[in-house]
DSSP file (Angstrom, degrees, kcal/mol; ACC not computed):
  #  RESIDUE AA STRUCTURE BP1 BP2  ACC     N-H-->O    O-->H-N    N-H-->O    O-->H-N    TCO  KAPPA ALPHA  PHI   PSI    X-CA   Y-CA   Z-CA
    1    1 A X              0   0    0      0, 0.0     2,-0.1     0, 0.0     0, 0.0   0.000 360.0 360.0 360.0 133.8   60.2 -307.1  -21.6
    2    2 A X        -     0   0    0      1,-0.1     2,-0.2     2,-0.1     3,-0.0  -0.328 360.0-114.6 -65.9 150.1   59.3 -310.7  -22.4
    3    3 A X     >  -     0   0    0      1,-0.1     4,-3.2    -2,-0.1     5,-0.2  -0.564  23.2-111.5 -84.4 155.5   56.0 -311.9  -21.5
    4    4 A X  H  > S+     0   0    0      1,-0.2     4,-2.3     2,-0.2     5,-0.2   0.893 117.7  52.4 -47.0 -45.3   55.5 -314.6  -18.8
    5    5 A X  H  > S+     0   0    0      1,-0.2     4,-1.4     2,-0.2    -1,-0.2   0.890 110.1  47.4 -62.5 -41.3   54.3 -317.1  -21.4
    6    6 A X  H  > S+     0   0    0     -3,-0.2     4,-1.7     2,-0.2     3,-0.3   0.916 110.0  52.6 -70.6 -39.2   57.3 -316.5  -23.5
    7    7 A X  H  X S+     0   0    0     -4,-3.2     4,-2.3     1,-0.2    -2,-0.2   0.905 108.5  51.1 -63.1 -34.6   59.7 -316.8  -20.6
    8    8 A X  H  X S+     0   0    0     -4,-2.3     4,-2.1    -5,-0.2    -1,-0.2   0.786 107.2  53.0 -74.4 -24.5   58.1 -320.1  -19.6
    9    9 A X  H  X S+     0   0    0     -4,-1.4     4,-1.8    -3,-0.3    -1,-0.2   0.816 110.2  49.4 -73.3 -31.4   58.5 -321.4  -23.2
   10   10 A X  H  X S+     0   0    0     -4,-1.7     4,-2.7     2,-0.2     5,-0.2   0.933 111.7  46.3 -67.6 -50.1   62.1 -320.5  -23.0
   11   11 A X  H  X S+     0   0    0     -4,-2.3     4,-2.7     1,-0.2     5,-0.2   0.951 113.8  50.2 -61.1 -48.1   62.6 -322.3  -19.6
   12   12 A X  H  X S+     0   0    0     -4,-2.1     4,-2.8     1,-0.2    -1,-0.2   0.921 110.2  50.3 -58.1 -42.6   60.7 -325.4  -21.0
   13   13 A X  H  X S+     0   0    0     -4,-1.8     4,-2.6     2,-0.2    -1,-0.2   0.911 110.1  48.7 -63.1 -45.2   62.8 -325.5  -24.1
   14   14 A X  H  X S+     0   0    0     -4,-2.7     4,-1.0     2,-0.2    -2,-0.2   0.907 113.4  47.1 -65.2 -39.3   66.1 -325.3  -22.1
   15   15 A X  H >< S+     0   0    0     -4,-2.7     3,-0.9    -5,-0.2     4,-0.4   0.963 112.9  49.0 -68.1 -47.2   64.9 -328.1  -19.8
   16   16 A X  H >< S+     0   0    0     -4,-2.8     3,-1.0     1,-0.2    -2,-0.2   0.917 116.1  42.4 -63.0 -41.2   63.8 -330.2  -22.7
   17   17 A X  H >< S+     0   0    0     -4,-2.6     3,-2.1     1,-0.2    51,-0.4   0.644  90.2  87.0 -73.6 -13.6   67.2 -329.7  -24.6
   18   18 A X  T <<  +     0   0    0     -4,-1.0    -1,-0.2    -3,-0.9    -2,-0.2   0.739  68.2  83.9 -64.6 -18.0   69.2 -330.2  -21.4
   19   19 A X  T <  S-     0   0    0     -3,-1.0    -1,-0.3    -4,-0.4    -2,-0.1   0.734 106.5-118.9 -55.5 -23.7   69.1 -333.9  -22.3
   20   20 A X  S <  S+     0   0    0     -3,-2.1     2,-0.3     1,-0.3    -2,-0.1   0.580  76.1 107.9  97.8  12.3   72.0 -333.4  -24.6
   21   21 A X        -     0   0    0     -4,-0.3    -1,-0.3    45,-0.0     2,-0.3  -0.913  67.9-118.2-121.9 151.7   70.4 -334.4  -27.8
   22   22 A X        -     0   0    0     -2,-0.3     2,-0.3    45,-0.1    45,-0.2  -0.642  32.4-170.6 -86.4 150.3   69.4 -332.2  -30.7
   23   23 A X  E     -A   66   0A   0     43,-1.9    43,-2.7    -2,-0.3     2,-0.0  -0.968  25.0-107.6-136.6 148.8   65.7 -332.3  -31.6
   24   24 A X  E  >  -A   65   0A   0     -2,-0.3     4,-2.3    41,-0.2    41,-0.2  -0.346  33.5-114.6 -72.4 155.6   63.7 -330.9  -34.6
   25   25 A X  H  > S+     0   0    0     39,-1.3     4,-2.9     1,-0.2     5,-0.1   0.849 117.4  54.4 -58.9 -36.6   61.6 -327.9  -33.9
   26   26 A X  H  > S+     0   0    0      2,-0.2     4,-2.0    38,-0.2    -1,-0.2   0.907 107.2  49.0 -68.0 -40.6   58.5 -329.9  -34.6
   27   27 A X  H  > S+     0   0    0      2,-0.2     4,-2.0     1,-0.2    -2,-0.2   0.887 111.2  52.0 -58.9 -44.2   59.5 -332.6  -32.0
   28   28 A X  H  X S+     0   0    0     -4,-2.3     4,-2.1     1,-0.2     3,-0.3   0.961 109.8  47.1 -56.8 -57.6   60.1 -329.8  -29.5
   29   29 A X  H  X>S+     0   0    0     -4,-2.9     5,-1.5     1,-0.2     4,-1.0   0.883 112.1  50.3 -55.7 -38.9   56.7 -328.3  -30.1
   30   30 A X  H  <5S+     0   0    0     -4,-2.0    -1,-0.2     1,-0.2    -2,-0.2   0.821 111.3  48.2 -70.7 -31.6   55.0 -331.6  -29.8
   31   31 A X  H  <5S+     0   0    0     -4,-2.0    -1,-0.2    -3,-0.3    -2,-0.2   0.780 115.8  45.2 -74.7 -31.8   56.8 -332.4  -26.5
   32   32 A X  H  <5S-     0   0    0     -4,-2.1    -2,-0.2    -5,-0.2    -1,-0.2   0.646 103.9-129.2 -85.1 -15.3   56.0 -329.0  -25.1
   33   33 A X  T  <5 +     0   0    0     -4,-1.0     2,-0.3     1,-0.3    -3,-0.2   0.743  67.2 127.4  65.9  23.0   52.4 -329.1  -26.2
   34   34 A X      < -     0   0    0     -5,-1.5    -1,-0.3    -6,-0.2    -2,-0.2  -0.803  68.7 -92.2-111.1 150.0   53.0 -325.7  -27.8
   35   35 A X    >>  -     0   0    0     -2,-0.3     4,-2.1     1,-0.1     3,-0.7  -0.282  33.8-123.9 -55.0 140.8   52.3 -324.3  -31.3
   36   36 A X  H 3> S+     0   0    0      1,-0.2     4,-3.2     2,-0.2     5,-0.2   0.895 111.3  59.1 -57.2 -36.4   55.3 -324.6  -33.6
   37   37 A X  H 3> S+     0   0    0      2,-0.2     4,-2.0     1,-0.2    -1,-0.2   0.874 105.2  49.5 -63.3 -37.7   55.2 -320.9  -34.2
   38   38 A X  H <> S+     0   0    0     -3,-0.7     4,-2.1     2,-0.2    -1,-0.2   0.910 111.4  47.8 -64.1 -47.4   55.6 -320.2  -30.5
   39   39 A X  H  X S+     0   0    0     -4,-2.1     4,-2.8     1,-0.2     3,-0.3   0.942 108.2  55.1 -66.3 -41.3   58.6 -322.5  -30.2
   40   40 A X  H  X S+     0   0    0     -4,-3.2     4,-2.4     1,-0.2    -1,-0.2   0.929 108.5  50.3 -53.8 -45.3   60.2 -321.0  -33.3
   41   41 A X  H  X S+     0   0    0     -4,-2.0     4,-1.6     1,-0.2    -1,-0.2   0.846 111.0  47.2 -59.1 -36.3   59.9 -317.7  -31.6
   42   42 A X  H  X S+     0   0    0     -4,-2.1     4,-2.8    -3,-0.3    -1,-0.2   0.817 110.5  51.5 -73.7 -35.0   61.5 -319.0  -28.4
   43   43 A X  H  X S+     0   0    0     -4,-2.8     4,-3.7    -5,-0.2     5,-0.3   0.955 107.0  53.7 -69.6 -42.7   64.3 -320.6  -30.3
   44   44 A X  H  X S+     0   0    0     -4,-2.4     4,-2.4    -5,-0.2    -2,-0.2   0.928 111.9  45.8 -53.5 -45.4   65.0 -317.3  -32.1
   45   45 A X  H  X S+     0   0    0     -4,-1.6     4,-1.6     1,-0.2    -1,-0.2   0.891 114.4  49.4 -64.9 -40.9   65.2 -315.6  -28.6
   46   46 A X  H  X>S+     0   0    0     -4,-2.8     5,-2.3     2,-0.2     4,-0.6   0.915 110.2  48.8 -58.7 -45.6   67.4 -318.4  -27.4
   47   47 A X  H ><5S+     0   0    0     -4,-3.7     3,-0.7     1,-0.2    -2,-0.2   0.875 108.4  53.2 -68.6 -35.5   69.7 -318.2  -30.4
   48   48 A X  H 3<5S+     0   0    0     -4,-2.4    -1,-0.2    -5,-0.3    -2,-0.2   0.861 108.2  52.0 -56.9 -38.0   70.0 -314.5  -29.9
   49   49 A X  H 3<5S-     0   0    0     -4,-1.6    -1,-0.2    -5,-0.2    -2,-0.2   0.585 113.8-120.0 -76.1 -11.9   71.0 -315.2  -26.4
   50   50 A X  T <<5S+     0   0    0     -3,-0.7    22,-0.3    -4,-0.6    21,-0.3   0.780  83.6 111.9  81.2  25.5   73.7 -317.7  -27.5
   51   51 A X  S   <S+     0   0    0     -5,-2.3    18,-2.2     1,-0.2     2,-0.3   0.659  75.4  33.0-108.4 -16.1   72.2 -320.6  -25.6
   52   52 A X  E     -B   68   0A   0     -6,-0.6     2,-0.4    16,-0.3    16,-0.2  -0.972  60.7-152.5-134.1 156.5   71.1 -322.7  -28.5
   53   53 A X  E     -B   67   0A   0     14,-2.5    14,-2.1    -2,-0.3     2,-0.5  -0.921  10.4-160.7-117.0 148.7   72.2 -323.5  -32.1
   54   54 A X  E     -B   66   0A   0     -2,-0.4     2,-0.5    12,-0.2    12,-0.2  -0.971   8.3-169.7-133.7 119.4   69.8 -324.4  -34.8
   55   55 A X  E     -B   65   0A   0     10,-3.1    10,-3.1    -2,-0.5     2,-0.1  -0.924  23.4-121.5-120.4 137.1   71.1 -326.2  -37.9
   56   56 A X  E     -B   64   0A   0     -2,-0.5     2,-0.4     8,-0.2     8,-0.2  -0.408  35.6-114.5 -65.7 142.1   69.2 -326.9  -41.2
   57   57 A X  E >   -B   60   0A   0      6,-2.4     3,-2.2     3,-0.8     6,-0.2  -0.696  33.7-106.2 -78.3 129.8   69.1 -330.6  -42.0
   58   58 A X  T 3  S+     0   0    0     -2,-0.4    -1,-0.1     1,-0.3    -3,-0.0  -0.364 106.6  10.3 -53.2 128.1   71.0 -331.5  -45.2
   59   59 A X  T 3  S+     0   0    0     -2,-0.1     2,-0.4     1,-0.0    -1,-0.3   0.251 117.8  78.9  85.5 -15.9   68.4 -332.3  -47.8
   60   60 A X  E X   + B   0  57A   0     -3,-2.2     3,-2.0     3,-0.2    -3,-0.8  -0.727  55.6 178.8-126.6  78.7   65.6 -331.0  -45.7
   61   61 A X  E 3  S+     0   0A   0     -2,-0.4    -1,-0.1     1,-0.3    -3,-0.1   0.615  79.7  51.0 -68.7  -7.7   65.6 -327.2  -46.0
   62   62 A X  E 3  S+     0   0A   0     -5,-0.1     2,-0.5    -6,-0.1    -1,-0.3   0.310  94.0  86.2-107.3  12.5   62.6 -326.7  -43.8
   63   63 A X  E <   -     0   0A   0     -3,-2.0    -6,-2.4    -6,-0.2     2,-0.4  -0.958  55.2-172.1-117.0 116.6   63.8 -328.9  -40.9
   64   64 A X  E     - B   0  56A   0     -2,-0.5   -39,-1.3    -8,-0.2     2,-0.5  -0.908  12.6-150.8-107.6 132.8   66.0 -327.4  -38.1
   65   65 A X  E     -AB  24  55A   0    -10,-3.1   -10,-3.1    -2,-0.4     2,-0.4  -0.910  19.0-153.8 -99.7 136.2   67.6 -329.5  -35.4
   66   66 A X  E     +AB  23  54A   0    -43,-2.7   -43,-1.9    -2,-0.5     2,-0.3  -0.896  19.5 166.1-110.1 135.6   68.1 -327.5  -32.3
   67   67 A X  E     - B   0  53A   0    -14,-2.1   -14,-2.5    -2,-0.4     2,-0.1  -0.959  34.7 -99.9-144.8 156.8   70.7 -328.1  -29.5
   68   68 A X  E     - B   0  52A   0    -51,-0.4   -16,-0.3    -2,-0.3     2,-0.2  -0.455  26.4-137.9 -76.1 155.1   72.2 -326.3  -26.6
   69   69 A X     >  -     0   0    0    -18,-2.2     4,-2.2    -2,-0.1     3,-0.3  -0.568  40.1 -94.5 -92.0 165.6   75.5 -324.5  -26.6
   70   70 A X  H  > S+     0   0    0      1,-0.2     4,-1.4     2,-0.2     5,-0.2   0.897 130.7  49.8 -53.1 -39.4   77.8 -324.9  -23.7
   71   71 A X  H  > S+     0   0    0    -21,-0.3     4,-1.8     1,-0.2    -1,-0.2   0.846 107.6  53.7 -64.5 -33.2   76.3 -321.8  -22.3
   72   72 A X  H  > S+     0   0    0     -3,-0.3     4,-2.4   -22,-0.3     5,-0.2   0.874 105.7  54.3 -69.6 -35.7   72.8 -323.1  -22.8
   73   73 A X  H  X S+     0   0    0     -4,-2.2     4,-1.6     1,-0.2    -1,-0.2   0.858 108.8  48.3 -68.9 -29.7   73.7 -326.3  -20.9
   74   74 A X  H  X S+     0   0    0     -4,-1.4     4,-2.0    -5,-0.2    -1,-0.2   0.908 112.1  48.8 -74.6 -36.0   74.8 -324.3  -17.9
   75   75 A X  H  X S+     0   0    0     -4,-1.8     4,-1.6     1,-0.2    -2,-0.2   0.844 110.0  50.7 -71.9 -30.9   71.6 -322.2  -18.0
   76   76 A X  H  X S+     0   0    0     -4,-2.4     4,-1.8     2,-0.2    -1,-0.2   0.865 110.8  50.7 -74.4 -34.0   69.4 -325.3  -18.2
   77   77 A X  H  X S+     0   0    0     -4,-1.6     4,-2.5    -5,-0.2    -2,-0.2   0.915 108.9  51.3 -61.5 -43.1   71.3 -326.7  -15.2
   78   78 A X  H  X S+     0   0    0     -4,-2.0     4,-1.9     1,-0.2    -2,-0.2   0.863 108.2  51.3 -59.8 -42.1   70.8 -323.5  -13.3
   79   79 A X  H  X S+     0   0    0     -4,-1.6     4,-2.3     2,-0.2    -1,-0.2   0.861 108.5  50.7 -69.3 -36.4   67.0 -323.6  -14.0
   80   80 A X  H  X S+     0   0    0     -4,-1.8     4,-2.8     1,-0.2     5,-0.2   0.955 109.4  51.9 -66.9 -46.8   66.7 -327.2  -12.7
   81   81 A X  H  X S+     0   0    0     -4,-2.5     4,-2.3     2,-0.2    -2,-0.2   0.865 111.2  47.9 -52.9 -41.3   68.6 -326.1   -9.5
   82   82 A X  H  X S+     0   0    0     -4,-1.9     4,-1.9     2,-0.2    -1,-0.2   0.940 110.6  50.6 -66.0 -45.6   66.1 -323.2   -9.0
   83   83 A X  H  X>S+     0   0    0     -4,-2.3     5,-2.1     1,-0.2     4,-1.0   0.931 112.2  47.0 -60.0 -46.7   63.2 -325.4   -9.6
   84   84 A X  H ><5S+     0   0    0     -4,-2.8     3,-0.8     1,-0.2    -1,-0.2   0.944 112.2  52.7 -58.5 -47.5   64.6 -327.9   -6.9
   85   85 A X  H 3<5S+     0   0    0     -4,-2.3    -1,-0.2     1,-0.3    -2,-0.2   0.793 115.9  36.1 -63.1 -31.7   65.2 -325.0   -4.5
   86   86 A X  H 3<5S-     0   0    0     -4,-1.9    -1,-0.3    -3,-0.2    -2,-0.2   0.408 112.9-113.8-110.4   6.4   61.8 -323.6   -4.6
   87   87 A X  T <<5S+     0   0    0     -4,-1.0    -3,-0.2    -3,-0.8    -4,-0.1   0.773  75.0 129.2  81.2  27.5   60.0 -326.9   -4.9
   88   88 A X    > < +     0   0    0     -5,-2.1     3,-1.7    -6,-0.2    -4,-0.2   0.397  30.3 133.0 -97.9   7.3   58.5 -326.6   -8.4
   89   89 A X  T 3  S+     0   0    0     -6,-0.6     3,-0.1     1,-0.3     6,-0.0  -0.344  80.0   3.1 -56.0 127.4   59.9 -330.1   -9.5
   90   90 A X  T 3  S+     0   0    0      2,-0.1     2,-0.8     1,-0.1    -1,-0.3   0.476  97.4 119.3  79.2   4.6   57.2 -332.1  -11.3
   91   91 A X  S <  S-     0   0    0     -3,-1.7    -1,-0.1     1,-0.2     3,-0.1  -0.826  82.0 -44.5-105.4  95.9   54.5 -329.4  -11.1
   92   92 A X  S    S+     0   0    0     -2,-0.8    -1,-0.2     1,-0.2    -2,-0.1   0.275 106.5  43.2  58.9 162.9   53.5 -328.5  -14.7
   93   93 A X  S    S-     0   0    0     -3,-0.1     2,-0.6   -61,-0.1    -1,-0.2  -0.152 106.1 -43.5  63.4-159.9   55.7 -327.8  -17.6
   94   94 A X              0   0    0      1,-0.1   -79,-0.1    -3,-0.1   -78,-0.1  -0.926 360.0 360.0-109.1 112.7   58.6 -330.0  -18.5
   95   95 A X              0   0    0     -2,-0.6    -1,-0.1   -80,-0.1    -2,-0.1   0.323 360.0 360.0-136.9 360.0   60.8 -330.9  -15.6
């Protein structure tokens, strides 16, 4: 079972990426205010679930750009709907 901390990191990552643009792992970590290692762990879990893809930048072997898959976009939209339904919009995290 995932810890709550990890679950919230995945949620924040989906919301952040929902904007439809790819972002580097470093930029995601900075935007989330989370350590890069935690974000990498979240990305691995999301990749395993088929909701994100991560591609290594050409010429920069240590930089990955992460973006949502179609399945990930649907999941991110559902998370926003849930937040709106229970009144969590704008309270902590990335919304």
